[in-house]
OpenMM code with the backbone's topology and positions (N, CA, C; nanometers):
from openmm import Vec3, app, unit

residues = "MET SER GLY GLU TYR GLY SER ASP LEU TYR HIS ARG GLU ARG ALA VAL ALA GLU ARG ARG ALA ALA LEU ARG ALA ARG ASP THR ARG ALA GLN ALA ALA HIS LEU GLY LEU ALA GLN GLN HIS GLU LEU ALA GLN ALA LEU ALA TRP HIS ARG ALA ASP LEU GLY ILE SER ARG LYS HIS".split()
positions = [
    Vec3(6.5328, 4.6364, -3.4152),
    Vec3(6.5589, 4.7636, -3.3790),
    Vec3(6.4222, 4.8434, -3.4044),
    Vec3(6.3927, 4.9325, -3.3283),
    Vec3(6.2558, 5.0063, -3.3382),
    Vec3(6.2838, 5.1530, -3.3012),
    Vec3(6.2396, 5.2186, -3.3568),
    Vec3(6.2358, 5.3862, -3.3198),
    Vec3(6.3424, 5.4477, -3.3074),
    Vec3(6.3704, 5.5340, -3.2254),
    Vec3(6.4697, 5.6459, -3.2400),
    Vec3(6.6001, 5.5510, -3.1607),
    Vec3(6.5586, 5.4716, -3.0417),
    Vec3(6.6367, 5.3709, -2.9647),
    Vec3(6.7238, 5.2953, -3.0719),
    Vec3(6.6607, 5.2571, -3.1762),
    Vec3(6.7161, 5.1402, -3.2572),
    Vec3(6.8148, 5.2019, -3.3289),
    Vec3(6.7701, 5.3209, -3.3720),
    Vec3(6.8708, 5.4184, -3.4613),
    Vec3(6.9741, 5.4736, -3.3960),
    Vec3(6.9490, 5.4932, -3.2643),
    Vec3(7.0663, 5.5488, -3.1953),
    Vec3(7.1956, 5.4087, -3.1805),
    Vec3(7.1487, 5.3027, -3.1417),
    Vec3(7.2172, 5.1775, -3.1515),
    Vec3(7.3002, 5.1672, -3.2725),
    Vec3(7.2135, 5.1839, -3.3486),
    Vec3(7.2642, 5.1249, -3.5244),
    Vec3(7.3938, 5.2232, -3.5452),
    Vec3(7.3482, 5.3396, -3.5268),
    Vec3(7.4856, 5.4637, -3.5600),
    Vec3(7.6022, 5.4175, -3.4443),
    Vec3(7.5649, 5.4042, -3.3712),
    Vec3(7.6919, 5.4177, -3.2467),
    Vec3(7.7860, 5.2636, -3.2908),
    Vec3(7.6978, 5.1520, -3.3541),
    Vec3(7.7708, 5.0297, -3.3534),
    Vec3(7.8358, 5.0916, -3.5131),
    Vec3(7.7600, 5.1362, -3.6031),
    Vec3(7.8515, 5.1587, -3.7349),
    Vec3(7.9778, 5.2425, -3.7083),
    Vec3(7.9480, 5.3522, -3.6008),
    Vec3(8.0365, 5.4569, -3.6044),
    Vec3(8.1803, 5.3635, -3.5462),
    Vec3(8.1559, 5.2860, -3.4350),
    Vec3(8.2757, 5.1994, -3.3761),
    Vec3(8.3516, 5.0802, -3.5005),
    Vec3(8.2759, 5.0352, -3.5742),
    Vec3(8.2712, 4.9629, -3.6929),
    Vec3(8.3857, 5.0433, -3.7582),
    Vec3(8.3480, 5.1671, -3.8094),
    Vec3(8.4258, 5.2482, -3.9473),
    Vec3(8.5355, 5.2807, -3.8518),
    Vec3(8.5647, 5.3228, -3.7255),
    Vec3(8.6748, 5.3354, -3.6891),
    Vec3(8.7844, 5.2339, -3.6750),
    Vec3(8.6942, 5.1156, -3.6450),
    Vec3(8.8236, 4.9563, -3.6381),
    Vec3(8.8804, 4.9392, -3.7879),
    Vec3(8.7568, 4.9783, -3.8694),
    Vec3(8.7950, 4.9577, -4.0002),
    Vec3(8.9227, 5.0564, -4.0745),
    Vec3(8.9041, 5.1816, -4.0024),
    Vec3(9.0201, 5.2656, -4.0074),
    Vec3(9.1333, 5.2253, -3.9957),
    Vec3(9.1397, 5.1798, -3.8898),
    Vec3(9.2682, 5.1344, -3.7846),
    Vec3(9.3174, 5.0101, -3.9025),
    Vec3(9.2482, 4.9355, -3.9511),
    Vec3(9.2897, 4.8274, -4.0382),
    Vec3(9.3088, 4.8713, -4.1625),
    Vec3(9.2753, 4.9772, -4.2312),
    Vec3(9.3111, 5.0387, -4.3404),
    Vec3(9.4667, 5.0684, -4.3833),
    Vec3(9.5566, 5.0340, -4.5046),
    Vec3(9.6567, 5.0674, -4.5479),
    Vec3(9.6468, 5.1697, -4.6020),
    Vec3(9.5954, 5.2070, -4.6636),
    Vec3(9.5929, 5.3410, -4.7601),
    Vec3(9.5249, 5.4505, -4.6533),
    Vec3(9.5942, 5.5908, -4.6667),
    Vec3(9.5469, 5.6913, -4.5912),
    Vec3(9.4103, 5.7508, -4.6748),
    Vec3(9.3960, 5.7493, -4.7846),
    Vec3(9.2613, 5.7765, -4.8292),
    Vec3(9.1637, 5.6902, -4.7722),
    Vec3(9.1695, 5.5566, -4.7693),
    Vec3(9.0498, 5.4737, -4.7076),
    Vec3(9.0464, 5.4990, -4.5636),
    Vec3(9.1441, 5.4991, -4.5023),
    Vec3(9.1563, 5.5561, -4.3651),
    Vec3(9.0616, 5.6847, -4.3506),
    Vec3(9.0784, 5.7789, -4.4054),
    Vec3(9.0172, 5.9077, -4.4201),
    Vec3(8.8793, 5.8923, -4.4401),
    Vec3(8.8294, 5.7974, -4.5434),
    Vec3(8.7007, 5.7637, -4.5792),
    Vec3(8.6123, 5.7152, -4.4749),
    Vec3(8.6936, 5.5886, -4.4013),
    Vec3(8.6369, 5.5326, -4.2793),
    Vec3(8.6158, 5.6236, -4.1849),
    Vec3(8.7044, 5.7218, -4.1404),
    Vec3(8.6915, 5.7931, -4.0417),
    Vec3(8.5452, 5.9102, -4.0714),
    Vec3(8.5583, 5.9543, -4.2067),
    Vec3(8.4729, 6.0448, -4.2281),
    Vec3(8.3192, 5.9718, -4.2043),
    Vec3(8.3132, 5.8270, -4.2419),
    Vec3(8.1976, 5.7943, -4.2180),
    Vec3(8.1425, 5.7577, -4.0780),
    Vec3(8.2510, 5.7494, -3.9886),
    Vec3(8.2180, 5.7143, -3.8482),
    Vec3(8.1687, 5.8474, -3.8013),
    Vec3(8.2308, 5.9605, -3.8355),
    Vec3(8.1904, 6.1066, -3.7741),
    Vec3(8.0450, 6.1133, -3.8318),
    Vec3(8.0108, 6.0597, -3.9662),
    Vec3(7.8704, 6.0784, -3.9933),
    Vec3(7.7764, 5.9872, -3.9135),
    Vec3(7.8236, 5.8743, -3.8628),
    Vec3(7.7563, 5.7975, -3.7766),
    Vec3(7.7226, 5.8539, -3.6796),
    Vec3(7.8226, 5.9315, -3.5904),
    Vec3(7.8347, 5.9669, -3.4562),
    Vec3(7.7428, 6.1219, -3.4709),
    Vec3(7.7519, 6.1832, -3.5571),
    Vec3(7.6525, 6.2809, -3.5840),
    Vec3(7.4930, 6.2434, -3.5904),
    Vec3(7.4807, 6.1251, -3.6742),
    Vec3(7.3287, 6.0784, -3.6962),
    Vec3(7.2812, 6.0212, -3.5165),
    Vec3(7.3899, 5.9639, -3.4300),
    Vec3(7.3509, 5.9425, -3.3231),
    Vec3(7.3416, 6.0664, -3.2157),
    Vec3(7.3859, 6.1640, -3.2436),
    Vec3(7.3833, 6.2799, -3.1546),
    Vec3(7.2048, 6.3416, -3.1884),
    Vec3(7.2156, 6.3456, -3.3310),
    Vec3(7.0855, 6.3765, -3.3798),
    Vec3(6.9643, 6.2720, -3.3077),
    Vec3(6.9830, 6.1713, -3.3010),
    Vec3(6.8912, 6.0600, -3.2615),
    Vec3(6.8526, 6.0872, -3.1246),
    Vec3(6.9786, 6.1311, -3.0413),
    Vec3(6.9342, 6.1849, -2.9143),
    Vec3(6.8655, 6.2764, -2.8588),
    Vec3(6.9090, 6.3741, -2.9692),
    Vec3(6.8355, 6.5372, -2.9774),
    Vec3(6.7023, 6.4978, -2.9913),
    Vec3(6.6654, 6.4353, -3.0879),
    Vec3(6.4875, 6.4068, -3.1290),
    Vec3(6.4363, 6.3349, -2.9991),
    Vec3(6.5187, 6.2363, -2.9519),
    Vec3(6.4404, 6.1668, -2.8420),
    Vec3(6.4329, 6.2570, -2.7097),
    Vec3(6.5264, 6.3166, -2.6798),
    Vec3(6.4971, 6.4401, -2.5735),
    Vec3(6.3762, 6.5144, -2.5919),
    Vec3(6.3829, 6.5741, -2.7407),
    Vec3(6.2730, 6.6848, -2.7591),
    Vec3(6.1388, 6.5704, -2.8002),
    Vec3(6.1395, 6.4336, -2.8130),
    Vec3(6.0142, 6.3476, -2.8293),
    Vec3(5.9889, 6.3782, -2.9686),
    Vec3(6.0870, 6.4124, -3.0736),
    Vec3(6.0430, 6.4347, -3.2004),
    Vec3(6.0633, 6.2913, -3.2761),
    Vec3(5.9581, 6.2635, -3.3472),
    Vec3(5.9774, 6.1414, -3.4209),
    Vec3(6.0496, 6.1533, -3.5702),
    Vec3(6.1195, 6.0702, -3.6420),
    Vec3(6.1624, 6.1090, -3.7324),
    Vec3(6.0912, 6.1387, -3.8631),
    Vec3(5.9544, 6.0748, -3.8306),
    Vec3(5.8600, 6.0759, -3.9634),
    Vec3(5.7985, 6.2342, -3.9536),
    Vec3(5.8319, 6.3001, -3.8567),
    Vec3(5.7820, 6.4481, -3.8801),
    Vec3(5.8224, 6.5284, -3.9969),
] * unit.nanometer
topology = app.Topology()
chain = topology.addChain("A")
for resn in residues:
    res = topology.addResidue(resn, chain)
    for name in ("N", "CA", "C"):
        topology.addAtom(name, app.Element.getBySymbol(name[0]), res)
């Protein structure tokens, strides 16, 4: 993975994985934790898209 595009893919894949883990979790606290992590990855993906649209590097 490289640059913002790689970050975008990483966060999208992690969000999907966390949502799947939430479905498999038997405990409601575990489900909530996985869904919370999925939301964080979705936010990070949205930020990566925004930075890419503006041409901003994460290194700034």
